[in-house]
C-alpha positions as CSV (number, residue, x, y, z in Angstrom):
1,M,28.2,26.3,-1.6
2,A,25.5,28.0,-3.5
3,T,27.2,29.9,-6.3
4,H,30.0,27.6,-7.5
5,S,31.3,30.3,-9.8
6,R,33.1,27.8,-12.0
7,Y,29.8,26.3,-13.1
8,S,27.4,27.7,-15.6
9,H,24.3,27.5,-13.4
10,P,23.6,27.5,-9.7
11,F,23.0,24.0,-8.4
12,L,19.7,23.3,-6.9
13,P,19.8,24.2,-3.1
14,V,21.0,21.4,-0.9
15,T,21.5,23.5,2.2
16,R,19.9,26.6,3.9
17,A,23.0,28.5,2.9
18,D,22.2,27.7,-0.8
19,M,18.7,29.1,-0.3
20,Q,19.9,32.2,1.4
21,A,22.3,32.8,-1.5
22,R,19.3,32.9,-3.8
23,G,17.4,35.1,-1.4
24,W,14.9,32.4,-0.6
25,E,13.3,32.0,2.8
26,Q,11.2,29.0,1.9
27,L,11.1,26.4,-0.9
28,D,7.9,25.5,-2.9
29,I,8.9,21.9,-3.5
30,I,11.6,19.6,-2.0
31,I,12.6,16.6,-4.0
32,V,14.0,13.7,-2.0
33,S,16.1,11.2,-4.0
34,G,17.8,8.0,-3.2
35,D,20.6,8.8,-5.7
36,A,23.5,11.2,-5.3
37,Y,22.8,14.6,-6.7
38,V,24.2,14.6,-10.3
39,D,23.0,17.7,-12.2
40,H,22.4,15.8,-15.4
41,P,19.2,15.0,-17.4
42,A,19.9,11.3,-17.2
43,F,19.0,11.4,-13.4
44,G,15.2,11.3,-13.2
45,P,14.5,13.1,-9.9
46,V,17.0,15.9,-10.9
47,L,15.3,16.2,-14.3
48,I,11.9,16.7,-12.6
49,A,13.5,19.2,-10.1
50,R,15.1,21.3,-12.9
51,F,11.8,21.1,-14.9
52,L,9.8,22.6,-12.0
53,E,12.5,25.2,-11.4
54,G,12.4,26.1,-15.1
55,R,8.6,26.7,-14.7
56,G,9.1,29.2,-11.9
57,F,9.1,27.1,-8.7
58,K,11.6,27.3,-5.9
59,V,12.9,23.8,-5.7
60,G,15.5,22.1,-3.5
61,I,16.9,18.6,-3.4
62,I,17.7,16.3,-0.5
63,A,19.9,13.5,-2.0
64,Q,20.6,10.3,-0.2
65,P,19.6,11.5,3.3
66,D,20.3,9.5,6.4
67,W,17.0,7.8,6.9
68,H,17.4,6.8,10.5
69,S,15.7,9.9,11.8
70,A,13.5,12.8,10.4
71,E,16.2,15.4,11.1
72,P,18.0,15.2,7.7
73,F,14.5,15.7,6.0
74,K,14.3,19.1,7.8
75,A,17.6,20.3,6.2
76,L,15.8,22.7,3.8
77,G,12.9,23.6,6.0
78,K,9.2,23.1,5.4
79,P,8.2,23.2,1.7
80,R,5.3,25.4,0.9
81,L,3.6,22.9,-1.5
82,F,4.9,19.3,-1.2
83,F,7.6,16.8,-0.8
84,G,8.4,14.9,-4.0
85,V,9.8,11.4,-3.0
86,A,11.7,9.1,-5.3
87,A,14.0,6.1,-4.7
88,G,16.2,7.1,-7.6
89,N,16.9,5.9,-11.1
90,L,16.4,2.2,-10.0
91,D,14.1,0.3,-7.8
92,S,15.9,0.2,-4.4
93,M,15.7,-3.6,-4.1
94,L,17.0,-4.2,-7.6
95,N,19.7,-1.7,-6.8
96,R,20.9,-3.7,-3.8
97,L,20.3,-7.4,-4.7
98,T,21.1,-9.7,-7.6
99,A,19.0,-12.4,-9.2
100,Q,20.6,-14.8,-6.8
101,K,19.4,-12.5,-3.9
102,K,23.0,-11.6,-3.0
103,N,24.2,-8.1,-2.2
104,R,25.7,-6.2,-5.1
105,S,29.3,-5.1,-4.6
106,E,28.6,-1.6,-5.9
107,D,25.9,1.1,-6.0
108,Q,26.3,2.9,-9.3
109,Y,24.4,5.9,-8.1
110,S,26.3,6.6,-4.9
111,P,29.7,8.4,-4.4
112,G,32.5,6.0,-4.9
113,G,30.0,3.2,-5.7
114,R,29.5,2.7,-2.0
115,T,26.6,0.5,-0.9
116,N,24.2,1.1,2.0
117,C,23.6,4.8,1.0
118,R,19.8,4.3,0.8
119,P,17.4,2.0,2.6
120,D,15.5,-1.0,1.2
121,R,12.2,0.1,-0.2
122,A,13.5,3.7,-0.1
123,T,10.3,5.3,-1.3
124,I,8.3,4.0,1.7
125,V,11.0,4.9,4.2
126,Y,11.6,8.4,2.8
127,A,7.9,9.1,2.8
128,Q,7.6,8.1,6.4
129,R,10.4,10.4,7.4
130,C,9.0,13.3,5.5
131,R,5.7,12.8,7.3
132,E,7.5,12.7,10.7
133,A,9.4,15.9,9.8
134,Y,6.4,17.9,8.7
135,P,3.1,16.1,9.3
136,D,1.0,18.6,7.4
137,V,3.0,18.8,4.2
138,P,1.6,16.8,1.3
139,I,3.8,13.9,-0.1
140,V,3.8,13.0,-3.8
141,L,5.6,9.8,-4.7
142,G,7.3,9.4,-8.1
143,G,10.1,7.7,-9.9
144,I,10.4,4.1,-11.2
145,E,10.1,2.4,-7.9
146,A,6.7,4.0,-7.1
147,S,5.6,3.7,-10.8
148,L,6.3,-0.1,-11.0
149,R,4.9,-0.9,-7.5
150,R,1.7,1.1,-7.8
151,I,-0.6,-1.9,-7.9
152,A,-0.4,-5.1,-5.9
153,H,2.8,-6.6,-7.1
154,Y,5.0,-9.6,-6.7
155,D,8.2,-8.8,-4.8
156,Y,11.0,-11.3,-5.8
157,W,13.3,-10.5,-3.0
158,S,10.7,-11.2,-0.2
159,D,9.0,-13.8,-2.4
160,K,5.5,-12.5,-1.7
161,V,2.8,-10.2,-3.1
162,R,3.0,-6.7,-1.6
163,R,0.3,-4.0,-1.4
164,S,0.4,-1.0,-3.6
165,I,3.3,1.1,-2.5
166,L,0.9,4.0,-2.0
167,M,-0.8,2.1,0.9
168,D,2.5,1.4,2.6
169,A,4.0,4.9,2.1
170,K,0.8,6.6,3.3
171,A,1.5,9.4,0.7
172,D,-1.2,11.7,-0.7
173,L,-0.5,11.1,-4.4
174,L,1.5,8.8,-6.6
175,V,2.8,10.0,-10.0
176,F,3.4,7.0,-12.4
177,G,5.2,7.0,-15.7
178,M,7.5,9.8,-16.8
179,G,6.1,12.4,-14.6
180,E,6.5,15.9,-16.1
181,R,2.9,16.5,-17.2
182,P,1.3,15.3,-14.0
183,V,3.8,16.9,-11.6
184,W,3.5,20.2,-13.4
185,E,-0.3,20.1,-13.1
186,I,-0.1,19.2,-9.4
187,A,2.4,22.0,-8.7
188,D,0.5,24.6,-10.7
189,R,-2.9,23.8,-9.2
190,M,-1.5,23.8,-5.7
191,R,0.2,27.1,-6.3
192,R,-3.2,28.5,-7.3
193,G,-4.6,27.4,-4.0
194,E,-6.1,23.9,-4.6
195,K,-5.6,21.3,-1.8
196,V,-3.8,18.0,-2.6
197,E,-7.0,16.1,-1.6
198,D,-8.9,17.8,-4.3
199,L,-6.5,16.8,-7.1
200,R,-8.4,13.7,-8.2
201,D,-8.5,14.2,-11.9
202,V,-4.8,14.5,-12.8
203,R,-3.9,11.9,-15.5
204,G,-0.9,9.8,-14.5
205,T,-1.7,9.8,-10.8
206,A,-3.1,7.4,-8.2
207,Y,-4.6,8.1,-4.8
208,I,-6.4,6.2,-2.0
209,I,-10.2,6.1,-1.9
210,N,-12.5,4.9,0.9
211,D,-14.8,1.8,1.1
212,A,-18.0,3.6,0.0
213,E,-16.3,5.1,-3.1
214,M,-14.9,1.7,-4.0
215,K,-18.3,0.0,-3.6
216,T,-19.7,2.5,-6.1
217,H,-17.1,1.4,-8.7
218,E,-17.6,-2.3,-7.9
219,A,-21.4,-1.9,-8.4
220,D,-21.0,-0.6,-11.9
221,P,-17.6,-1.7,-13.3
222,A,-16.3,-1.3,-16.9
223,K,-17.4,-4.1,-19.2
224,R,-16.0,-3.1,-22.5
225,A,-13.3,-0.7,-23.8
226,A,-15.6,2.0,-25.1
227,D,-17.7,2.5,-21.9
228,R,-15.0,4.6,-20.2
229,K,-16.0,3.3,-16.8
230,V,-13.6,2.2,-14.0
231,V,-11.9,-1.2,-14.5
232,V,-12.0,-3.0,-11.2
233,L,-8.9,-5.1,-10.7
234,P,-8.9,-8.2,-8.6
235,S,-8.3,-7.1,-5.0
236,Y,-5.0,-7.3,-3.2
237,E,-6.5,-10.1,-1.0
238,E,-7.6,-12.1,-4.1
239,V,-4.3,-11.9,-5.8
240,V,-2.5,-13.0,-2.7
241,E,-4.7,-16.1,-2.4
242,D,-5.2,-17.0,-6.1
243,K,-2.4,-17.0,-8.6
244,L,-4.8,-17.1,-11.5
245,A,-6.4,-13.9,-10.2
246,F,-2.9,-12.4,-10.1
247,A,-2.4,-13.2,-13.8
248,R,-5.8,-11.8,-14.6
249,M,-4.9,-8.6,-12.7
250,S,-1.7,-8.2,-14.7
251,R,-3.5,-8.7,-18.0
252,D,-6.3,-6.2,-17.1
253,F,-3.7,-3.7,-16.0
254,Q,-1.6,-4.0,-19.2
255,M,-4.7,-3.4,-21.4
256,E,-5.2,0.1,-20.0
257,T,-1.7,1.5,-20.6
258,N,-2.4,3.4,-23.9
259,P,-3.1,7.0,-23.0
260,G,-5.5,7.2,-26.0
261,N,-8.0,4.7,-24.7
262,G,-6.8,3.6,-21.2
263,R,-9.6,3.6,-18.6
264,P,-9.3,4.4,-14.9
265,L,-8.5,1.5,-12.6
266,A,-9.3,0.7,-9.0
267,Q,-8.0,-2.0,-6.8
268,R,-9.4,-2.8,-3.3
269,H,-7.0,-3.3,-0.4
270,G,-9.1,-4.3,2.6
271,N,-11.6,-1.5,3.5
272,R,-9.9,1.0,1.2
273,A,-8.7,1.0,-2.4
274,V,-6.2,2.7,-4.8
275,Y,-7.7,4.6,-7.7
276,F,-5.6,5.1,-10.8
277,N,-6.4,7.8,-13.4
278,P,-5.6,7.0,-17.0
279,P,-2.0,7.4,-18.0
280,A,-0.7,10.9,-18.8
281,Q,-0.5,11.9,-22.4
282,P,3.0,11.6,-23.9
283,L,5.2,14.7,-24.2
284,D,5.1,16.5,-27.5
285,D,7.9,15.9,-30.0
286,G,10.4,18.8,-30.4
287,E,9.4,22.2,-29.1
288,A,6.3,23.0,-27.1
289,R,3.2,24.2,-28.8
290,G,1.1,26.4,-26.6
291,D,0.7,25.4,-23.0
292,T,2.2,21.9,-23.3
293,V,5.2,20.0,-22.2
294,A,7.6,19.0,-24.9
295,M,10.9,17.0,-25.1
296,D,13.1,19.9,-26.1
297,E,12.1,21.9,-23.1
298,L,13.6,19.3,-20.8
299,Y,17.0,19.1,-22.4
300,D,17.3,22.9,-22.8
301,L,17.1,23.2,-19.0
302,S,20.0,24.6,-16.9
303,F,22.1,21.5,-16.2
304,N,25.7,21.7,-15.2
305,R,26.0,18.0,-16.4
306,V,28.3,17.2,-13.4
307,P,27.9,15.8,-9.8
308,H,27.4,18.4,-7.1
309,P,30.8,19.6,-5.9
310,M,30.0,18.4,-2.3
311,Y,31.1,14.9,-3.5
312,K,34.8,14.0,-3.3
313,E,34.4,10.7,-5.0
314,G,33.1,9.9,-8.5
315,I,29.5,8.6,-9.2
316,P,29.9,5.5,-11.4
317,A,26.6,6.0,-13.2
318,Y,27.6,9.5,-14.1
319,E,30.8,8.3,-15.7
320,T,28.7,6.1,-18.0
321,V,26.3,8.8,-19.2
322,K,28.2,12.1,-19.0
323,H,29.1,12.3,-22.7
324,S,26.0,10.5,-24.0
325,I,22.9,12.1,-25.5
326,V,19.3,10.9,-25.3
327,L,17.3,11.3,-28.5
328,M,13.9,9.9,-27.4
329,R,11.9,8.1,-24.8
330,G,9.4,5.3,-24.8
331,C,9.4,1.9,-26.5
332,F,6.7,0.1,-28.5
333,G,8.5,-3.3,-28.3
334,G,6.5,-4.6,-25.4
335,C,9.1,-7.1,-24.2
336,T,7.5,-8.9,-21.3
337,F,10.6,-8.9,-19.1
338,C,11.3,-5.1,-19.6
339,S,9.9,-2.2,-17.5
340,I,10.7,0.5,-20.1
341,T,7.3,0.3,-21.7
342,E,5.4,0.2,-18.4
343,H,7.3,3.3,-17.2
344,E,8.0,5.4,-20.3
345,G,5.1,4.3,-22.4
346,R,4.7,2.8,-25.9
347,V,4.5,6.1,-27.8
348,I,7.9,7.4,-29.0
349,Q,8.6,10.9,-28.0
350,S,11.5,12.5,-29.8
351,R,13.6,15.6,-29.5
352,S,14.1,17.9,-32.5
353,A,17.5,17.8,-34.3
354,E,18.1,21.4,-33.2
355,S,17.7,20.4,-29.6
356,V,20.2,17.5,-29.9
357,L,22.7,19.7,-31.7
358,R,22.4,22.3,-28.9
359,E,23.3,19.6,-26.4
360,V,26.2,18.5,-28.5
361,R,27.6,22.1,-28.3
362,A,27.0,22.1,-24.6
363,L,29.1,18.9,-24.4
364,R,31.9,20.5,-26.3
365,R,32.1,23.2,-23.7
366,M,32.8,20.6,-20.9
367,G,36.4,20.6,-19.8
368,D,36.9,16.9,-20.1
369,F,35.2,16.4,-23.4
370,R,37.7,15.0,-26.0
371,G,35.4,14.7,-29.0
372,T,33.8,11.4,-28.3
373,I,30.0,11.0,-27.7
374,T,29.7,7.7,-26.0
375,D,26.1,7.1,-26.9
376,L,23.5,8.6,-29.2
377,G,20.3,6.8,-28.5
378,G,17.8,6.2,-25.7
379,P,15.8,3.2,-24.5
380,T,16.6,1.8,-27.9
381,A,19.1,2.9,-30.5
382,N,16.8,3.2,-33.5
383,M,13.2,4.2,-32.6
384,Y,13.8,7.9,-33.1
385,K,10.8,9.5,-34.8
386,L,9.1,6.1,-35.5
387,K,5.4,6.2,-35.0
388,C,2.0,5.0,-36.1
389,K,0.9,6.2,-39.5
390,S,-2.3,7.5,-38.0
391,P,-2.8,9.3,-34.7
392,D,-6.4,8.1,-34.7
393,I,-5.4,4.4,-35.1
394,E,-2.8,4.9,-32.4
395,R,-5.4,6.3,-29.9
396,K,-7.7,3.3,-30.5
397,C,-5.1,0.5,-30.6
398,R,-5.0,-1.9,-27.7
399,K,-2.1,-4.1,-28.9
400,L,0.7,-4.4,-26.4
401,S,3.4,-4.4,-29.0
402,C,3.9,-2.8,-32.4
403,V,6.5,-5.4,-33.4
404,H,5.3,-8.7,-32.1
405,P,4.4,-11.2,-33.5
406,G,5.4,-9.2,-36.5
407,V,6.0,-5.5,-37.3
408,C,2.6,-3.8,-37.5
409,E,1.5,-2.7,-40.9
410,N,0.5,0.7,-39.4
411,L,4.0,1.4,-38.0
412,Q,6.2,3.8,-39.9
413,T,9.7,2.3,-39.8
414,D,11.5,5.0,-41.8
415,H,15.0,5.5,-40.3
416,G,15.6,8.6,-42.5
417,P,15.3,11.2,-39.8
418,L,17.6,9.2,-37.5
419,I,20.2,8.8,-40.3
420,D,20.1,12.5,-41.0
421,L,20.6,13.3,-37.3
422,M,23.5,10.9,-37.0
423,K,25.2,12.7,-39.9
424,Q,24.6,16.1,-38.4
425,V,26.0,15.2,-35.0
426,R,29.2,13.7,-36.3
427,E,29.7,16.7,-38.6
428,E,29.6,19.1,-35.6
429,E,32.8,21.0,-34.9
430,G,34.9,19.3,-32.2
431,V,33.2,15.9,-32.6
432,K,35.5,13.1,-33.5
433,H,33.5,10.0,-32.7
434,V,29.8,9.3,-32.2
435,F,29.1,5.8,-30.9
436,I,25.8,4.1,-30.5
437,A,25.8,2.0,-27.3
438,S,22.0,1.7,-26.9
439,G,20.7,-1.7,-28.0
440,V,19.7,-1.8,-31.7
441,R,16.2,-3.2,-32.4
442,Y,17.3,-5.5,-35.2
443,D,13.9,-6.4,-36.5
444,L,13.5,-2.7,-37.3
445,A,17.1,-2.2,-38.5
446,E,16.9,-4.9,-41.1
447,R,14.2,-2.9,-42.8
448,S,16.7,-0.1,-43.4
449,P,19.9,-1.2,-45.1
450,E,21.0,2.4,-45.3
451,Y,20.8,2.7,-41.5
452,V,22.8,-0.5,-41.0
453,K,25.5,0.8,-43.4
454,E,25.6,4.2,-41.6
455,L,25.8,2.4,-38.3
456,A,28.7,0.1,-39.3
457,A,30.6,2.8,-41.2
458,H,30.6,5.5,-38.5
459,H,29.0,4.6,-35.2
460,V,30.5,1.3,-33.9
461,G,33.7,1.1,-31.9
462,G,34.4,-2.5,-32.8
463,Q,31.5,-4.0,-30.9
464,L,27.8,-3.6,-31.3
465,S,25.3,-4.5,-28.6
466,V,22.3,-6.5,-29.7
467,A,19.8,-8.4,-27.6
468,P,18.2,-11.5,-29.3
469,E,17.8,-12.9,-25.7
470,H,17.1,-16.5,-26.8
471,V,16.8,-18.9,-29.8
472,S,13.8,-21.1,-28.8
473,P,10.6,-20.0,-30.6
474,R,8.6,-21.0,-27.5
475,V,10.7,-18.8,-25.2
476,L,10.9,-15.9,-27.6
477,E,7.1,-16.0,-27.8
478,K,6.8,-15.6,-24.0
479,M,9.4,-12.7,-24.2
480,K,7.5,-11.1,-27.1
481,K,10.8,-11.0,-29.1
482,P,11.3,-11.7,-32.8
483,G,12.5,-15.1,-34.0
484,I,16.3,-15.7,-34.1
485,E,16.1,-15.7,-37.9
486,S,15.6,-11.9,-37.7
487,F,18.7,-11.5,-35.7
488,E,20.7,-13.8,-38.1
489,R,19.6,-11.6,-41.0
490,F,20.7,-8.5,-39.2
491,Q,24.0,-10.2,-38.3
492,N,24.7,-10.8,-42.0
493,M,23.7,-7.2,-42.9
494,F,26.0,-5.8,-40.3
495,A,28.9,-8.0,-41.2
496,C,28.6,-7.1,-44.9
497,A,28.3,-3.4,-44.0
498,S,31.4,-3.6,-41.8
499,E,33.4,-5.3,-44.5
500,E,32.3,-2.7,-47.0
501,A,33.4,0.0,-44.6
502,G,36.8,-1.7,-44.2
503,K,36.3,-2.4,-40.5
504,E,36.7,-5.5,-38.4
505,Q,33.6,-5.3,-36.1
506,Y,31.5,-7.7,-34.2
507,D,28.0,-7.9,-32.9
508,I,27.8,-8.7,-29.1
509,P,24.5,-10.5,-28.4
510,Y,22.9,-10.5,-25.0
511,F,20.9,-13.4,-23.7
512,I,18.7,-14.2,-20.7
513,S,18.7,-17.4,-18.7
514,G,15.8,-18.6,-16.5
515,H,13.1,-16.6,-18.3
516,P,9.5,-17.9,-18.0
517,G,9.0,-20.6,-20.6
518,S,12.7,-21.6,-20.7
519,T,13.6,-25.1,-19.7
520,L,17.0,-26.8,-19.4
521,E,16.3,-28.2,-22.8
522,D,15.7,-24.8,-24.2
523,M,19.0,-23.6,-22.7
524,V,20.8,-26.6,-24.3
525,E,19.4,-25.5,-27.6
526,L,20.7,-22.0,-27.0
527,A,24.1,-23.3,-26.0
528,L,24.4,-25.3,-29.1
529,W,23.4,-22.3,-31.2
530,L,26.1,-20.3,-29.5
531,K,28.8,-22.9,-30.2
532,K,27.7,-23.3,-33.8
533,N,28.0,-19.5,-34.3
534,G,31.2,-19.1,-32.4
535,K,29.7,-17.0,-29.7
536,R,31.0,-16.9,-26.2
537,P,28.8,-14.4,-24.3
538,R,30.4,-12.8,-21.3
539,Q,27.5,-10.5,-20.2
540,V,24.5,-12.7,-19.6
541,Q,21.4,-11.9,-17.5
542,D,19.9,-14.3,-15.1
543,F,16.2,-13.3,-15.3
544,I,15.1,-11.0,-12.4
545,P,11.3,-10.8,-11.9
546,T,10.9,-7.0,-11.5
547,P,7.6,-5.5,-10.3
548,M,4.8,-5.2,-12.7
549,A,6.5,-6.9,-15.7
550,M,4.4,-9.4,-17.6
551,A,7.2,-12.0,-17.3
552,T,7.1,-11.5,-13.5
553,A,3.4,-12.3,-13.6
554,M,4.3,-15.5,-15.4
555,Y,7.1,-16.3,-12.9
556,Y,4.9,-15.9,-9.9
557,S,1.6,-17.2,-11.1
558,G,2.7,-19.9,-13.5
559,Y,0.3,-18.5,-16.1
560,D,0.8,-16.4,-19.2
561,P,-1.5,-13.5,-18.5
562,L,-2.3,-12.9,-22.1
563,K,-3.3,-16.4,-23.0
564,M,-4.2,-17.6,-19.4
565,E,-2.4,-20.8,-20.1
566,P,0.2,-22.5,-17.8
567,V,3.9,-21.6,-18.4
568,Y,6.9,-23.3,-17.0
569,T,9.4,-21.2,-15.0
570,A,12.7,-22.1,-13.2
571,K,11.9,-21.0,-9.6
572,G,14.7,-22.3,-7.5
573,L,18.0,-20.4,-7.3
574,R,19.9,-23.6,-8.2
575,E,18.0,-24.2,-11.4
576,K,18.5,-20.6,-12.3
577,R,22.3,-21.2,-11.8
578,L,22.1,-24.3,-14.0
579,Q,20.4,-22.4,-16.8
580,K,23.0,-19.6,-16.6
581,A,25.8,-22.2,-16.6
582,L,24.7,-23.5,-20.0
583,L,24.9,-20.0,-21.4
584,L,28.5,-19.9,-20.1
585,Y,29.3,-23.5,-21.2
586,W,32.7,-22.4,-22.5
587,N,33.9,-21.1,-19.2
588,P,35.7,-23.7,-17.0
589,E,34.3,-22.1,-13.9
590,H,30.8,-23.2,-15.0
591,W,31.6,-26.7,-16.2
592,P,30.5,-28.5,-13.1
593,L,27.1,-26.9,-13.2
594,A,26.8,-27.2,-16.9
595,R,27.5,-31.0,-16.6
596,E,24.8,-31.3,-14.0
597,A,22.4,-29.3,-16.2
598,L,23.2,-31.5,-19.3
599,T,22.7,-34.7,-17.2
600,L,19.3,-33.4,-15.9
601,A,18.3,-32.5,-19.5
602,G,19.2,-36.0,-20.7
603,R,22.0,-34.7,-22.9
604,E,25.0,-36.5,-21.5
605,D,26.0,-36.9,-25.1
606,L,27.2,-33.3,-25.0
607,I,29.7,-34.0,-22.2
608,G,32.9,-35.2,-23.9
609,R,35.9,-34.1,-26.0
610,G,34.4,-34.5,-29.5
611,P,33.6,-31.6,-31.8
612,Q,29.9,-31.8,-30.8
613,A,30.5,-31.6,-27.0
614,L,29.7,-28.6,-25.0
615,V,31.9,-29.4,-22.0
616,P,34.7,-31.9,-21.3
617,P,34.2,-34.8,-18.9
618,E,34.9,-34.4,-15.2
619,T,38.5,-35.0,-14.2
620,G,39.5,-37.1,-11.2
621,A,40.5,-34.0,-9.2
622,E,37.2,-32.3,-10.0
623,A,35.3,-35.3,-8.9
624,S,37.2,-35.4,-5.6
625,R,36.5,-31.7,-5.0
626,R,32.8,-32.1,-5.9
627,K,32.4,-35.0,-3.4
628,Q,34.1,-33.1,-0.7
629,A,31.8,-30.1,-1.3
630,E,28.7,-32.4,-1.2
631,A,29.9,-33.9,2.0
632,R,30.4,-30.5,3.6
633,E,26.9,-29.5,2.4
634,R,25.3,-32.6,3.9
635,S,27.2,-32.0,7.2
636,E,26.0,-28.4,7.3
637,R,22.4,-29.5,6.7
638,R,22.6,-32.0,9.6
639,T,24.0,-29.2,11.8
640,R,21.3,-26.8,11.0
């Protein structure tokens, strides 16, 4: 299994036979992942594994192990340095459950899309099994699940506040954010003989401290940004008991996310605490300079860009990304419902054009590549090379968004480097189409008519994804999104550019229902806007409170953490369904709920057959079915 001669590079070892084929008796590091092993840079645990391999470590991977015993975690033997544990590319609870707390029908990161290939709270379970397998081997947590659950956090699926995942996993270290810098430092220092318990100064990591250490920080906490002391967060016990304390914790945490000025944090959990070093510095743009980690290095690693041949079924997530190219990471948008900023950071880190073109040529050599690059983007489509005009200003800035309430005067919004790169990619030999499927940040795009023209003329396959999310100014303010007027201006620019290019193309807007701040009245306003503009959205998102997001703090606490003022949120699953039904007012399946929502909102005038109506009146047959369903529900309640 080890050589796989038809592939360009040996896969990372997944069996002892693979290790023997390389002449290895023992691995330095074993990465445990909740995803299937796809040898592609879009899969985070694999990217980290290949990065460590590229820097001289012997690395193996245990992908989607059977977690019911410790035996599968012994498959590659005892690692010399540590186990690296990750749930995969998604939080394991989000991966399994919907906003309505129902099981998803497919796991995109598993063979054949099969479900039940990983446990709930996979990071905790895997860490426990690693400890059972080899009690004396250090365990380092990483990945998005660990990153977003590193402080006390609200868990939507259990509807309670949970401890830091580090406490429950009983691991030695937790790496948060995009982990290349910290994991490299950990691995290098351990290779040189340092013990894991001595690695207390690695940026981008967290570890557990004792009561006496925490009392020292509590006795002399940070009082202002410049003092560089430890920010003491409200304790786990406090945030469980007091929702205002939870909102305060979320605000204090968010204010320390800039690597340039972020201070250490500490949060008490009973008679122990979790200590958080400041965030890791972002990767360098382009090629590495000296002893650093840079974006180009990651994408020049030895990837086969395919799933491991042990799988007989396809991996759905791979099919989505296999012919796509990532240009950058990070997002300075600061949308309160999104975890990209919390995990990838606000500083944009971009690859060089040469690195991107090398990857295009690697794509061309893939047997199933037919000339179409499905996406040229990243977390957003158009933040490549955008940055603050001054590194010094960027280091000192404590704003949580560079584009809200308006685009910062210090932000350079020149799309020129991106436009040049788009041209270079589509001019490469063998490339027929280059699409941009990542969401376009329209408040930035409207500042570059040339970019919009380039986009419309060459990079849209008929439909362009854009995410205005809502139309209500009050809701958009809670989302930290621009006003709908910005989207409408972009719409007009894109329509004109498409017409000029002789193409019939449409923007496909995305919207969120049930977001904090959004009432039924706000959703009625959104539905009326959709009807006025001839929009019938098919892909809408029912807000999911994911760990650590500011909007999640609003949902749970009832307060806006930044203003410490009350904010309304739809909490019950039925009201969430009612809000979503108004987004889908045009779909007959949702008419009964939409009528109920309109009635509750006092807008029965929108139920009818006139040109202003959103939904038609209830028919006799529908009324009969509704009454029968209500009777069954009453009967079931009496039985229970």
